[in-house]
N, C-alpha and C positions, 0 to 999 in steps of 0.2 A: 256617287256617280254623276257624271256630267251627261249633258243632253246634246244631241246633234239633230240637225233638219235633214230629212230624207227626201229627195226628189228624183223624179224620173222624167229628164229632158225629152225622151222618146215619146212620151206619153203623158200629156198634161193631167196633174193631179188636180183636184179642186183646191187643195191646199197641201203644203208638205207635212210630212208625218213627223211629229216631235218624238224622237226615240231615245231612251237611256242608251249610254255606251257601256257595254259590259265587257271589260277585257280581264277581270280578275277570275281566278278559279271559282270563287264563291258565286259571282254574278252569272258566270257560266252554269254553275250546277243549279242554282235556283231559278233562274230565268224568270218567267212569271207566274210559278207556282204559287198557290195559295191565294192570290189575288182574287177578288170577287168580281170584278169587272175590267173591262179595258175600253177606253174611250175610242172612238172611231178614228181619230187622227193621232192616236199615239202608239207606242210599241216599244220594242227592244231590240237593239243591234249588238249581238253577240260577237266578239272578237276571238277567234280560235288561235292557238299558238302556231299552228301550221296549217297550210291548206291541204286538206284530206277529206275524204268521204266519210270515214268513221269518226274522226274528231267532231266533224261538224254535224254528226247524227243528233237527233233530240228524241226525248220522250215526252209523254203527255200525262204522266201520272200525277195525280193532285192538283190537275187543272180544272177549273170551273167553266171553262168555255173553250171553244174551238178557236183555232188560230189559222191565218194565212201566213205560210212560212215561205221566204225567198232566200234561197242560197246564192252568195255572191263570191266570185273569185277575187284573188289580189289585185286584178285590174278593173275591179268595180264593174264587172259584167256578170248578168244574172246567169247562173248555170241550172237551176231548178226552181220550180214554184209548186207548192202543194198545200191542200187544205189538211191541216192536222186536227184530227178529232180528240177530243178530250178523253183521257183514261187509256189512249192505245199506247202501246210499249215502245214503238220505234219507229222513226222516219229517219230516211237518209236521202241525201241528193243524189241524182244520177252521176253527177261529176264532182271532183274535189271542189270544196269552198273553203274560203277564208273567214267568210262573215255569214252569220245567220240572222236575219231579220224576221222578227215575230211581230206581226201586226193584225189589227182586226180583220175578220174574214170579208168584210166589204170590199176590201183593197185587193182581193184574190186576182181580178183581172186586171190590175193597174200595172202589173209587172209580167214581163214575158221574157223567156229564154232569149238570150243574146242582146237585150237591152243594157245600156250603161246607166249606172245609178250615180247620182252626185249627193254627196254629204257636205254639210257646213255647220259651223257652230252658230247657236241663235244670237 
């Protein structure tokens, strides 16, 4: 899995988030399950096959920590942000999303609905 840097030009981050880029079925299925920890400036960007509310939904089964989840549409605009609690069955964005960014909960306030996100390769 390759890595990408996530940045929010609308709201300066202390440093960009280094995220794995998961576009395969298995990377979307596993996500961050079974990991023991997540570094503050790391995450996972999951790419859905289509922009949809149901396809971009997540579960938190087998998670050892909570996540900040940022749903992003195909124009790289944030459409929803939620704190996902471990072992909860289901989280779905308010609007269709093409990308799901799973990051450390400390970043929950770094992304707001309507902001444009940038990604680049490190």
